C-alpha positions as CSV (number, residue, x, y, z in Angstrom):
1,X,33.6,-124.7,-46.7
2,X,35.3,-126.4,-49.7
3,X,38.5,-125.7,-51.4
4,X,36.5,-123.6,-53.8
5,X,35.1,-121.4,-51.1
6,X,36.3,-118.5,-49.0
7,X,35.1,-117.6,-45.5
8,X,34.1,-113.9,-45.0
9,X,32.6,-112.0,-42.2
10,X,29.6,-110.0,-43.4
11,X,28.4,-107.0,-41.3
12,X,24.7,-107.5,-41.8
13,X,23.7,-104.9,-39.2
14,X,25.4,-103.0,-36.4
15,X,27.3,-105.5,-34.2
16,X,26.2,-108.4,-36.3
17,X,29.2,-110.0,-38.1
18,X,28.1,-113.2,-39.7
19,X,30.4,-115.8,-41.3
20,X,29.5,-116.7,-44.8
21,X,31.0,-119.2,-47.3
22,X,31.6,-117.4,-50.5
23,X,32.6,-119.0,-53.8
24,X,36.0,-118.1,-55.0
25,X,35.8,-116.0,-58.1
26,X,37.1,-117.1,-61.5
27,X,40.1,-114.9,-62.2
28,X,40.7,-113.6,-65.7
29,X,43.5,-111.7,-67.4
30,X,42.9,-108.4,-65.6
31,X,42.1,-109.3,-61.9
32,X,43.5,-111.3,-59.1
33,X,42.8,-113.0,-55.7
34,X,44.5,-112.3,-52.4
35,X,44.9,-114.8,-49.6
36,X,44.5,-112.6,-46.7
37,X,47.1,-112.9,-44.0
38,X,46.2,-109.9,-41.9
39,X,44.0,-106.8,-41.9
40,X,44.6,-103.8,-39.7
41,X,41.8,-102.2,-37.7
42,X,41.2,-98.5,-37.1
43,X,38.5,-96.2,-35.9
44,X,36.6,-96.7,-39.1
45,X,36.3,-100.4,-38.4
46,X,34.8,-100.0,-34.9
47,X,32.5,-97.2,-36.1
48,X,31.3,-99.5,-38.9
49,X,30.8,-102.3,-36.4
50,X,28.9,-100.1,-33.9
51,X,26.7,-98.5,-36.6
52,X,28.2,-95.0,-36.1
53,X,29.4,-95.1,-39.7
54,X,26.6,-96.6,-41.8
55,X,27.6,-99.1,-44.4
56,X,26.1,-99.8,-47.9
57,X,23.8,-102.6,-46.6
58,X,25.5,-105.9,-45.8
59,X,29.2,-105.8,-46.7
60,X,32.6,-107.3,-45.8
61,X,34.6,-104.7,-43.9
62,X,38.4,-104.4,-43.7
63,X,40.5,-101.9,-45.6
64,X,44.1,-102.4,-44.4
65,X,44.8,-105.8,-46.0
66,X,48.0,-107.6,-46.4
67,X,48.3,-111.0,-48.0
68,X,49.7,-113.4,-50.6
69,X,48.8,-113.2,-54.3
70,X,47.1,-116.5,-54.8
71,X,45.9,-116.1,-58.4
72,X,46.6,-113.3,-60.9
73,X,45.8,-112.7,-64.5
74,X,48.6,-112.1,-67.0
75,X,47.7,-108.5,-67.7
76,X,47.0,-107.7,-64.1
77,X,50.4,-109.2,-63.1
78,X,52.2,-107.0,-65.6
79,X,50.2,-103.9,-64.5
80,X,50.8,-104.4,-60.8
81,X,54.3,-105.7,-61.1
82,X,53.6,-108.9,-59.1
83,X,53.5,-112.7,-59.5
84,X,51.7,-115.4,-57.6
85,X,53.2,-115.9,-54.2
86,X,54.1,-112.2,-53.7
87,X,53.1,-110.6,-50.4
88,X,51.4,-107.3,-51.0
89,X,49.5,-104.5,-49.3
90,X,46.2,-103.3,-50.8
91,X,45.4,-99.7,-51.3
92,X,41.9,-99.0,-50.1
93,X,41.0,-96.8,-53.1
94,X,40.7,-98.0,-56.6
95,X,41.9,-95.9,-59.6
96,X,40.9,-96.1,-63.2
97,X,44.1,-94.3,-64.2
98,X,42.4,-92.7,-67.1
99,X,40.1,-89.9,-65.8
100,X,41.4,-86.4,-65.3
101,X,41.6,-86.8,-61.5
102,X,43.6,-90.0,-61.6
103,X,45.9,-88.5,-64.2
104,X,46.4,-85.4,-62.2
105,X,47.2,-87.3,-59.0
106,X,44.3,-87.2,-56.6
107,X,43.0,-90.7,-57.5
108,X,41.1,-90.9,-54.3
109,X,38.4,-88.9,-56.1
110,X,38.5,-91.1,-59.3
111,X,35.4,-90.5,-61.4
112,X,34.8,-94.2,-61.9
113,X,35.4,-95.2,-58.3
114,X,35.9,-92.5,-55.7
115,X,34.9,-92.6,-52.1
116,X,31.9,-94.8,-52.7
117,X,33.9,-97.7,-54.1
118,X,36.6,-98.4,-51.6
119,X,37.7,-101.8,-50.3
120,X,35.9,-102.6,-47.1
121,X,32.9,-100.5,-48.0
122,X,31.5,-102.3,-51.1
123,X,28.1,-104.1,-50.8
124,X,28.3,-107.9,-50.4
125,X,25.6,-108.2,-53.1
126,X,28.1,-107.0,-55.7
127,X,29.9,-109.9,-57.3
128,X,32.0,-111.6,-56.2
129,X,31.3,-110.3,-52.7
130,X,34.9,-110.5,-51.3
131,X,35.5,-106.8,-51.2
132,X,37.0,-106.5,-47.7
133,X,39.8,-107.9,-45.5
134,X,37.6,-109.7,-42.9
135,X,37.9,-112.8,-45.0
136,X,40.2,-115.7,-45.9
137,X,40.4,-114.2,-49.4
138,X,39.9,-110.8,-51.0
139,X,39.1,-110.1,-54.6
140,X,41.5,-107.8,-56.5
141,X,39.6,-105.8,-59.1
142,X,41.4,-104.6,-62.3
143,X,41.7,-101.0,-60.9
144,X,43.3,-102.1,-57.7
145,X,46.6,-100.7,-56.5
146,X,49.1,-103.1,-54.8
147,X,52.3,-102.5,-52.9
148,X,55.0,-105.1,-52.5
149,X,55.8,-105.9,-48.9
150,X,59.5,-106.0,-48.2
151,X,60.9,-109.5,-47.6
152,X,61.0,-110.6,-43.9
153,X,58.4,-108.1,-42.7
154,X,55.7,-109.9,-40.7
155,X,52.3,-109.4,-42.3
156,X,50.7,-108.3,-39.0
157,X,53.3,-105.6,-38.6
158,X,53.0,-104.8,-42.3
159,X,49.4,-103.7,-41.8
160,X,50.9,-100.6,-40.2
161,X,51.5,-99.5,-43.8
162,X,48.2,-97.7,-43.6
163,X,48.5,-95.6,-40.4
164,X,52.2,-95.0,-40.9
165,X,51.4,-93.9,-44.5
166,X,48.9,-91.5,-43.0
167,X,51.5,-90.2,-40.6
168,X,53.9,-89.6,-43.5
169,X,51.3,-87.8,-45.7
170,X,49.6,-85.8,-43.0
171,X,52.6,-85.1,-40.8
172,X,55.3,-84.4,-43.5
173,X,54.2,-84.3,-47.1
174,X,51.1,-82.1,-46.8
175,X,52.5,-79.5,-44.4
176,X,56.1,-79.7,-45.8
177,X,57.7,-80.6,-42.5
178,X,61.5,-80.3,-42.7
179,X,64.6,-80.3,-40.6
180,X,64.4,-78.0,-37.6
181,X,60.7,-77.6,-37.5
182,X,58.8,-77.8,-34.2
183,X,55.7,-79.9,-34.4
184,X,52.6,-80.5,-32.2
185,X,50.7,-83.7,-32.8
186,X,47.2,-83.6,-31.2
187,X,46.1,-87.2,-30.6
188,X,48.0,-90.2,-29.3
189,X,46.3,-92.9,-31.2
190,X,48.1,-95.0,-33.8
191,X,48.0,-92.3,-36.4
192,X,49.2,-89.7,-34.0
193,X,52.2,-91.9,-33.0
194,X,52.9,-92.5,-36.7
195,X,52.7,-88.7,-37.4
196,X,55.3,-88.3,-34.6
197,X,57.6,-90.9,-36.2
198,X,57.2,-89.3,-39.6
199,X,58.0,-85.8,-38.3
200,X,61.1,-87.2,-36.5
201,X,62.2,-88.9,-39.7
202,X,61.8,-85.6,-41.5
203,X,64.2,-83.9,-39.0
204,X,61.8,-82.1,-36.7
205,X,63.7,-80.6,-33.8
206,X,60.9,-80.9,-31.3
207,X,57.7,-82.9,-31.3
208,X,54.9,-82.7,-28.7
209,X,52.2,-85.4,-28.6
210,X,48.9,-84.9,-26.6
211,X,46.4,-87.3,-25.2
212,X,43.4,-87.2,-22.9
213,X,43.0,-88.9,-19.6
214,X,43.5,-92.5,-18.4
215,X,42.7,-94.1,-21.7
216,X,45.6,-92.3,-23.4
217,X,48.2,-92.7,-20.7
218,X,49.7,-95.9,-22.2
219,X,49.6,-94.2,-25.6
220,X,51.6,-91.3,-24.3
221,X,54.1,-93.7,-22.8
222,X,54.5,-95.1,-26.3
223,X,54.9,-91.6,-27.7
224,X,57.9,-91.2,-25.4
225,X,59.4,-94.5,-26.5
226,X,59.0,-93.4,-30.2
227,X,60.9,-90.2,-29.7
228,X,58.4,-87.5,-28.5
229,X,60.2,-84.6,-26.8
230,X,57.1,-83.8,-24.8
231,X,53.9,-85.6,-23.9
232,X,50.9,-83.7,-22.5
233,X,47.7,-84.9,-21.0
234,X,45.2,-82.2,-22.0
235,X,42.8,-83.2,-19.3
236,X,44.9,-81.4,-16.7
237,X,47.6,-79.5,-18.7
238,X,47.3,-76.6,-21.2
239,X,49.1,-78.0,-24.3
240,X,49.9,-74.5,-25.7
241,X,51.5,-73.3,-22.4
242,X,53.4,-76.6,-22.1
243,X,54.7,-76.3,-25.6
244,X,55.9,-72.7,-25.3
245,X,57.5,-73.4,-21.9
246,X,59.4,-76.4,-23.3
247,X,60.6,-74.8,-26.5
248,X,60.9,-71.1,-25.5
249,X,59.0,-70.3,-28.7
250,X,55.8,-68.6,-29.6
251,X,54.3,-71.8,-30.8
252,X,54.6,-74.8,-33.2
253,X,55.6,-74.5,-36.9
254,X,53.4,-77.5,-37.8
255,X,50.3,-78.7,-36.0
256,X,48.8,-82.1,-36.9
257,X,45.4,-82.8,-35.5
258,X,44.5,-86.5,-35.7
259,X,42.0,-86.6,-32.8
260,X,38.7,-88.3,-33.1
261,X,35.5,-86.9,-31.4
262,X,37.5,-84.3,-29.6
263,X,35.7,-81.0,-30.3
264,X,38.2,-78.9,-28.2
265,X,41.2,-80.0,-30.4
266,X,40.5,-77.5,-33.1
267,X,40.8,-74.6,-30.6
268,X,44.0,-76.2,-29.2
269,X,45.5,-76.5,-32.7
270,X,44.9,-72.9,-33.5
271,X,46.2,-71.8,-30.0
272,X,49.4,-73.8,-30.1
273,X,50.3,-72.7,-33.6
274,X,52.8,-69.8,-34.1
275,X,52.1,-67.0,-36.5
276,X,52.4,-68.3,-40.1
277,X,52.1,-71.9,-39.0
278,X,50.4,-74.8,-40.9
279,X,47.7,-76.9,-39.3
280,X,46.7,-80.2,-40.8
281,X,43.2,-81.4,-39.8
282,X,43.0,-85.1,-40.3
283,X,40.8,-86.0,-37.3
284,X,37.0,-85.7,-37.5
285,X,34.9,-84.1,-34.7
286,X,31.6,-86.0,-35.4
287,X,29.8,-82.8,-34.3
288,X,29.6,-79.1,-34.9
289,X,30.7,-77.8,-31.5
290,X,34.2,-76.4,-31.2
291,X,34.7,-75.1,-27.7
292,X,37.7,-72.8,-27.3
293,X,38.0,-72.2,-31.0
294,X,38.6,-68.6,-31.9
295,X,38.3,-68.1,-35.6
296,X,39.9,-64.6,-35.5
297,X,43.2,-66.2,-34.6
298,X,43.4,-67.8,-38.0
299,X,43.3,-64.3,-39.4
300,X,45.6,-62.6,-36.9
301,X,48.2,-65.4,-37.1
302,X,47.8,-65.9,-40.9
303,X,47.5,-69.6,-40.4
304,X,47.2,-72.2,-43.2
305,X,44.7,-74.9,-42.6
306,X,44.8,-78.1,-44.6
307,X,42.2,-80.8,-44.6
308,X,43.6,-84.3,-45.0
309,X,41.5,-87.2,-46.5
310,X,43.2,-90.5,-46.9
311,X,46.7,-91.5,-47.9
312,X,48.4,-92.3,-51.2
313,X,50.6,-95.0,-52.7
314,X,53.8,-92.9,-52.4
315,X,53.3,-92.6,-48.6
316,X,52.4,-96.3,-48.4
317,X,55.7,-97.2,-50.1
318,X,57.7,-95.0,-47.8
319,X,55.8,-96.5,-44.8
320,X,56.7,-100.1,-45.8
321,X,60.3,-99.1,-46.3
322,X,60.4,-97.5,-42.8
323,X,58.7,-100.5,-41.2
324,X,61.3,-102.8,-42.9
325,X,64.2,-100.7,-41.7
326,X,63.6,-101.6,-38.0
327,X,64.5,-98.1,-36.8
328,X,61.4,-97.9,-34.6
329,X,59.9,-100.7,-32.4
330,X,56.7,-101.1,-34.4
331,X,56.8,-104.9,-34.0
332,X,56.6,-104.4,-30.2
333,X,53.5,-102.2,-30.1
334,X,50.8,-103.2,-27.7
335,X,48.5,-105.0,-30.1
336,X,45.7,-107.5,-30.1
337,X,45.2,-110.0,-32.9
338,X,41.8,-111.7,-33.4
339,X,40.5,-114.4,-35.7
340,X,37.0,-114.9,-37.1
341,X,35.5,-115.8,-33.7
342,X,37.2,-113.2,-31.6
343,X,36.9,-110.2,-33.9
344,X,33.5,-108.9,-32.7
345,X,34.7,-108.6,-29.2
346,X,37.9,-106.9,-30.3
347,X,35.9,-104.4,-32.3
348,X,33.6,-103.8,-29.4
349,X,36.6,-103.2,-27.2
350,X,38.0,-100.7,-29.6
351,X,34.6,-99.0,-29.7
352,X,34.7,-98.6,-25.9
353,X,31.9,-101.0,-25.3
354,X,33.7,-103.5,-23.0
355,X,35.5,-103.1,-19.7
356,X,38.9,-103.7,-21.3
357,X,41.3,-101.1,-22.5
358,X,41.6,-101.1,-26.3
359,X,44.9,-102.1,-27.8
360,X,47.0,-99.6,-29.6
361,X,47.0,-101.8,-32.7
362,X,44.2,-104.1,-33.5
363,X,44.5,-106.7,-36.3
364,X,42.3,-109.4,-37.8
365,X,43.9,-112.6,-39.1
366,X,42.0,-115.5,-40.6
367,X,44.5,-118.0,-39.2
368,X,46.2,-118.3,-35.8
369,X,48.8,-115.6,-35.3
370,X,52.5,-116.6,-34.8
371,X,55.0,-113.7,-35.2
372,X,57.7,-114.5,-37.7
373,X,61.4,-113.7,-37.0
374,X,62.1,-110.2,-38.2
375,X,65.4,-109.0,-39.6
376,X,65.5,-105.3,-40.4
377,X,66.4,-104.1,-43.9
378,X,70.0,-103.0,-44.0
379,X,70.5,-99.7,-45.8
């Protein structure tokens, strides 16, 4: 590799991440180049790696990027409000800003870009190829959206902007969670824990978090550390009965389902909800079976069901501010950080294909990871 090249991991087929030298693009007035410092990993990443979520041919994955602006065009700098040397987080979606959807707000369905043109999902064959975070550099197209990372926030911790932003949008903004609400969070992965934190920040009076079995036991311990009032292992405990016993109520005001491949969770969500409650469905089943789901309860309880797809820049900004505040021990989460060579094994572990327990937070970094001293933002 020369100083004019980047290194990128290209997913050429399931479980085949291959390092490529890629020429750094020429940056014009309207685009930019990010020197990647860290890229968070989630379920999408290990599903791409294992072939469960097919990609668009060979591509560079990675959609939770944080890094330093290395080059930026004059018009792009003005549009994004950045200069070279700024640390930023990159929104996975692009937005043209001009179509009816972008102007109305739901830019995730931009007519020019939409779901098929997200960072970490774009074909490697499309110039300049550097469309994902598994690389030393990531290209910033003109329709990118960037968020300034607060000073002093470690870039590895800053990758939590994505799951914490999801927790804020799914757990608070969409259902309208407010002070005094009781909340049930189904799923104790990173986005479930972030939904817990978001609900607590919104003033929820009681939050239950559920998990399943041995794999989720450490995650439920983290839920307790982050403020959960009740944690429940649904492999041996009825979450609805536990919630009602603990609260003395008829059910939760807000239910947030962030489970993955848990077909029984939908039935649990409907069962734990009180009459008139709101249920946010953000987790995907991966199948059609829904054991224990009684559709009539939606009618009898007059429930409101909301499907949640993705996050937005407002939630990301709130997430970065919350991370910088230091009010929660996000820097101490059980995480594993991997470079170019170790990333395939980490993704396989996250996919459940090794004997090791997956970390709560997985992160790719193109350089050796050394945590930086962190001083919380003072309000």
